[in-house]
C-alpha positions in Angstrom: 60.6 68.7 115.8 62.4 69.7 112.5 61.0 69.1 109.4 62.4 68.8 105.4 60.5 72.0 105.0 62.0 74.1 107.4 65.0 76.5 106.4 67.4 78.1 108.7 69.4 80.7 108.6 71.4 83.0 110.6 72.6 86.2 109.5 74.1 89.8 110.7 71.7 92.5 110.0 72.1 96.3 109.9 68.8 97.4 108.7 65.5 95.8 109.8 61.8 95.8 107.6 58.9 96.9 109.2 58.0 93.2 108.4 61.3 92.1 110.4 61.2 94.5 113.4 57.6 92.8 114.0 58.9 89.5 113.7 61.5 90.5 116.0 59.9 91.9 118.8 57.3 89.1 118.9 60.2 86.7 119.1 61.6 88.6 122.0 58.4 88.9 124.0 58.0 85.2 123.3 61.4 84.3 125.1 60.6 87.1 127.5 57.5 85.4 128.8 59.4 82.1 128.8 61.7 83.3 131.2 65.1 83.7 129.7 67.7 85.3 127.2 66.5 88.6 127.5 67.1 90.3 130.9 63.4 91.8 131.2 61.2 90.1 133.6 58.5 91.1 131.9 57.5 91.9 128.1 57.5 95.7 127.4 55.4 97.8 124.9 55.7 97.2 121.4 56.7 100.7 121.2 59.6 100.1 123.5 60.8 97.1 122.0 60.9 98.5 118.7 62.6 101.7 119.7 65.4 99.3 121.3 66.1 97.8 117.9 65.9 100.5 116.0 68.4 102.3 118.3 70.3 99.3 118.7 71.5 99.5 115.0 72.9 102.4 115.6 75.4 101.8 118.8 78.7 100.9 116.9 79.8 99.2 119.5 76.9 96.3 119.5 76.3 94.3 116.3 73.0 92.0 116.0 72.3 88.8 114.5 69.0 86.9 113.6 68.2 83.6 113.3 65.4 82.8 110.4 63.2 79.7 110.2 61.5 79.7 107.3 62.2 83.0 106.5 61.2 84.6 109.4 63.1 86.1 112.3 62.6 83.6 115.2 65.4 84.7 117.9 68.6 87.1 117.7 72.1 87.4 119.6 74.8 90.2 119.8 78.2 91.0 119.9 79.4 93.8 122.1 82.8 95.3 121.4 85.2 97.0 123.6 85.0 100.9 123.8 88.5 102.2 121.8 89.9 103.4 125.2 90.1 100.2 126.8 93.0 98.9 125.6 93.5 96.5 127.9 90.5 94.3 127.1 91.1 95.2 123.0 91.5 91.7 122.3 88.0 90.7 124.0 84.4 90.7 123.0 81.4 89.7 124.7 78.3 87.4 123.5 75.3 88.8 124.7 71.1 88.9 124.5 71.1 85.3 122.7 68.1 83.8 122.7 65.3 81.8 120.6 61.6 82.2 120.6 60.1 79.1 122.4 58.3 78.1 119.3 61.3 77.8 117.0 63.4 75.9 119.4 65.1 72.5 119.2 65.8 72.8 115.7 69.6 74.1 116.2 68.9 78.1 115.3 70.9 78.6 118.7 74.2 77.0 117.7 73.8 79.1 114.4 74.0 82.1 115.9 77.0 81.3 118.1 78.9 80.1 115.1 78.1 83.3 113.3 78.6 85.4 116.0 82.3 83.3 116.3 83.2 83.8 112.7 82.3 87.5 113.4 84.4 88.1 116.2 87.1 85.9 115.2 87.1 88.0 111.8 87.3 91.2 113.3 90.4 90.3 115.2 89.5 89.6 118.3 90.9 86.2 120.4 88.2 86.3 123.5 84.5 85.8 123.5 83.1 86.3 127.0 79.6 85.6 128.1 77.3 85.0 131.3 73.9 83.5 132.0 71.2 82.8 134.5 71.6 79.6 136.2 68.2 78.5 135.5 68.7 78.8 131.6 69.8 75.0 131.3 69.1 75.0 127.8 71.4 78.0 126.9 74.1 76.5 129.1 74.2 73.1 127.6 74.3 75.1 124.3 77.4 77.2 125.6 79.2 74.4 126.7 78.3 72.2 123.3 80.0 75.2 121.7 83.2 75.1 123.4 82.7 78.1 126.2 84.6 77.4 129.3 82.9 77.9 132.9 85.1 79.8 134.5 83.2 81.7 137.6 80.0 81.6 139.4 78.3 85.2 140.6 76.0 84.5 144.0 74.2 87.4 143.5 73.7 87.5 139.9 69.9 88.2 139.0 66.5 88.6 140.3 63.5 87.1 139.1 60.1 85.9 140.9 61.4 86.9 144.2 64.1 84.9 143.9 68.3 85.5 144.1 69.5 83.8 140.9 73.4 83.0 140.7 75.1 83.4 137.4 77.5 81.7 135.1 80.8 83.6 133.5 81.8 81.7 130.8 84.6 82.2 128.0 85.8 80.6 125.2 89.7 81.4 123.5 89.1 82.1 119.6 93.0 82.2 119.0 93.0 78.4 119.4 90.8 77.7 116.3 93.1 76.9 113.0 92.7 78.8 109.5 91.0 76.7 107.0 94.0 75.9 104.5 91.2 74.5 102.5 87.7 75.0 103.6 87.8 75.7 106.9 88.4 78.6 108.6 90.7 80.9 110.1 94.1 81.1 111.6 95.3 80.8 115.3 97.5 83.3 116.7 100.3 83.0 119.4 99.4 85.8 122.3 102.8 86.4 123.1 103.6 87.4 119.6 104.3 90.9 118.9 102.5 90.9 115.7 99.1 90.2 117.4 96.5 91.9 116.0 93.7 93.7 118.4 91.2 96.3 117.6 93.3 98.7 119.9 96.5 98.5 117.9 97.2 99.4 114.3 97.5 96.9 112.0 100.5 96.0 109.5 99.4 94.9 106.1 102.2 94.3 103.9 101.3 94.5 100.2 101.0 91.6 98.0 100.3 93.1 94.4 99.9 90.2 91.7 100.5 90.9 87.9 101.1 88.0 85.4 102.1 86.1 88.0 104.7 87.9 90.1 104.8 90.4 93.3 104.9 94.0 91.9 104.2 97.3 93.2 103.2 100.2 91.1 103.3 103.9 91.3 100.2 105.7 91.2 98.4 102.7 90.1 99.7 102.4 86.6 99.9 99.1 85.0 102.3 100.2 83.0 104.6 101.4 85.7 105.2 98.2 87.6 108.6 96.9 89.6 109.0 93.1 89.7 109.8 92.1 93.5 109.6 88.4 93.2 108.2 85.7 91.2 107.4 83.1 93.8 104.2 84.7 95.6 104.0 81.7 97.7 107.4 82.3 99.0 107.0 85.9 99.4 103.9 85.2 101.5 106.0 83.1 103.7 108.7 85.7 104.1 106.0 88.1 105.5 104.6 85.7 107.7 108.2 84.7 109.0 108.8 88.3 109.7 106.2 88.9 112.1 103.4 90.5 109.9 99.8 89.4 111.4 97.7 90.2 108.2 98.7 89.6 104.4 97.0 92.2 101.9 96.8 90.6 98.4 95.4 92.3 95.2 94.9 90.7 91.9 95.9 93.5 89.5 95.0 91.9 86.4 91.8 90.7 87.6 90.9 94.6 88.9 91.1 95.4 85.2 89.2 92.1 83.6 86.8 92.0 86.3 87.7 88.2 87.1 90.3 86.7 89.1 93.1 86.5 87.0 96.2 85.7 89.2 94.3 82.2 90.5 97.5 80.3 90.9 99.2 82.5 92.3 96.8 83.2 94.8 96.6 79.7 95.8 100.3 79.9 96.4 99.7 82.5 99.0 96.8 80.7 100.9 98.6 77.5 100.9 101.8 79.3 102.0 100.2 81.5 104.7 100.1 81.3 108.5 98.1 84.1 109.0 94.7 85.5 107.9 94.7 86.6 104.0 92.8 89.6 102.7 92.1 89.6 99.1 90.9 92.0 96.5 90.7 92.5 92.7 88.4 91.3 90.4 85.8 89.9 92.6 82.5 90.9 91.1 79.9 88.1 91.8 78.6 85.9 94.6 80.4 82.5 93.3 84.0 84.1 93.2 84.0 85.3 96.2 82.4 82.6 98.0 85.3 80.4 96.5 87.9 82.5 97.3 86.6 82.5 101.1 85.9 78.7 100.8 89.2 78.1 99.7 90.8 79.8 103.0 90.9 83.5 102.4 89.8 85.1 105.4 88.2 88.4 104.4 87.6 89.6 100.6 87.9 93.1 99.5 85.4 94.9 97.0 86.2 98.0 95.0 84.9 98.7 91.7 81.5 97.0 92.7 81.0 98.9 95.5 80.1 101.8 93.3 78.5 99.7 90.2 76.9 97.1 92.0 75.9 98.4 95.5 73.3 95.2 96.1 76.1 92.6 95.8 78.2 94.5 99.0 75.0 94.3 100.9 74.4 90.8 99.9 77.8 89.7 100.2 77.8 91.0 104.0 74.7 89.2 104.6 75.9 86.2 103.6 79.7 86.7 105.0 79.3 88.7 108.0 82.9 90.4 109.3 84.5 88.9 106.0 83.9 92.0 103.6 85.7 94.9 103.2 85.2 97.8 101.0 88.2 99.2 99.4 87.9 102.8 98.3 90.7 103.9 96.1 90.4 107.9 95.4 92.2 110.7 93.2 91.6 114.0 95.0 89.0 112.9 96.5 86.9 111.2 94.2 86.4 107.5 93.7 88.2 105.5 91.3 87.5 102.3 89.7 88.3 99.4 87.3 92.0 99.0 88.4 92.0 102.9 89.1 91.7 103.3 85.3 88.4 105.5 85.7 87.4 108.0 88.0 83.7 108.5 89.0 81.8 111.5 90.3 81.4 109.9 93.8 82.9 111.5 96.7 84.8 108.7 98.6 83.0 109.9 102.1 79.9 109.3 100.5 80.3 105.9 99.1 82.2 105.0 102.5 78.9 105.8 104.2 76.8 103.8 101.8 79.3 101.0 102.2 79.1 101.1 106.4 75.4 100.9 106.1 75.6 97.7 103.5 77.3 96.1 106.8 80.9 95.8 105.6 83.8 95.2 108.3 86.0 97.4 107.5 87.2 100.3 104.9 90.4 100.7 103.1 91.4 104.0 101.8 93.8 104.6 99.0 94.7 108.0 98.1 95.9 106.9 94.5 98.1 109.5 93.9 100.3 108.7 96.7 100.1 104.9 96.0 103.9 103.8 95.4 105.0 107.3 95.8 106.9 107.1 99.1 105.6 110.5 100.3 103.5 109.6 103.0 99.8 108.9 103.4 97.2 111.2 103.3 96.4 112.1 106.9 93.8 114.7 106.7 91.5 112.5 104.5 92.3 109.2 106.4 91.5 110.8 109.9 88.1 112.9 108.1 87.1 109.7 107.0 87.9 107.3 110.4 85.9 110.3 112.1 82.9 110.1 110.2 82.6 106.5 110.3 81.9 103.9 113.1 83.6 101.2 111.2 87.3 100.9 111.3 89.3 102.5 108.4 93.0 101.3 106.8 95.2 103.7 105.7 97.1 102.8 101.9 99.2 104.9 99.8 102.5 106.4 100.1 104.1 105.0 103.2 108.0 105.4 102.6 109.9 105.6 106.0 109.2 105.0 109.5 108.2 108.4 109.9 104.9 108.0 107.9 104.1 105.5 110.2 104.8 107.3 113.6 102.6 110.1 112.1 99.9 107.6 111.4 100.4 106.1 114.9 99.7 109.9 116.4 97.2 111.0 113.6 95.2 107.6 115.1 95.1 109.3 119.0 92.9 112.0 117.4 91.2 109.4 115.1 90.9 106.2 116.5 88.5 105.0 113.8 92.1 104.2 112.2 93.3 100.5 112.6 95.9 100.1 110.2 98.1 100.6 107.3 99.0 98.8 104.1 102.4 99.0 103.1 104.0 97.8 100.1 107.3 99.2 98.1 108.6 100.3 101.1 108.9 97.1 102.9 110.3 95.7 99.7 112.9 98.0 99.1 114.3 97.9 102.9 113.1 101.4 103.4 111.5 100.3 106.2 112.1 97.3 108.5 109.1 95.0 109.4 110.1 94.9 112.8 110.4 98.6 113.4 106.8 99.1 111.9 105.4 96.4 114.1 107.1 98.6 117.2 106.1 101.7 116.1 102.3 100.6 115.5 101.8 98.9 118.5 
């Protein structure tokens, strides 16, 4: 029975301390002995369990979530992402190995794990979440039904346990039917028949809305004094990109990036209110309160840039608190990381920072070569491809797109560097050098 002392929490983990690993193995063993939730019929040795979980954290296609009761791990779940060469099922992820130790059940921890896994899958662009479960696991089946999963089929010879052949239930949930929180609730539903559908196997087009003094602008080489104003109505600009079929909006508070705090608040709120697709926001996000506030107001993902260099502990904390909803923005001049709205260049290499951010648990990396940004001369495909082939998290290209041929070249580069997942385009879309419909067609 839940008491007032019980503290329940679910989180994504990318590293395990010795204490956490011990607790996770204990919970796993207890669940196996109870007859469900993990596949093993007999509890393996502690060394086997430890090797399993340590290895699991190294597999890019698997994401591990844990449930905690009063700070101690008492259960877990996993999301399995489809391999990148499976384009036909690129919109589907699988929920698997969900269990709560018997001594921690009836406290709602299973529900917390399911909700967290769904939120992470949705934020990563998946539209369908699948699972399968033994017929004997009545508690899990009830949990999945309550969470909105639909039982669509039964396997008559799914498993063998205690000398019996058991049936298995196959269940699915359409994440695309959930509606994005316009105020404090969630992410937007997308039409599966739309050409703008975002899937992990497609290259996603992110039209840029850069904000300076309340206006939509584009800079050249990141210089605040070299800005072109394209619109004085950010809300209307958001509506225009959504109507054109863009699947995401990429918003940067330029004043905020220099000031270290959100500066174009009214403009950002207008974009959120008018957007009918997910929004990712960067610029001036330097503390948990600001990050949480924008996510609560309807932003789908936050982009952490300068703080990734100066306060990596904050990035790790945000990734734990908001799994799948934190992106690292890495802006570089000649391969070295720039901060403070690109005004300062550090000694850190972009690849080194990217690896640190991957270890922290970010959902993706946005890589911008500043010398090309706003110049319409083409992306730095060599640096972008090298980064994508180094990391296991997706890389979003940015800086320099000026023609449709540049997007064609990126699509070709992605065949050799499948870690490239999308591209941010600004000036070329505003100037009409690239038609949105042509861009979406090329990036499919």
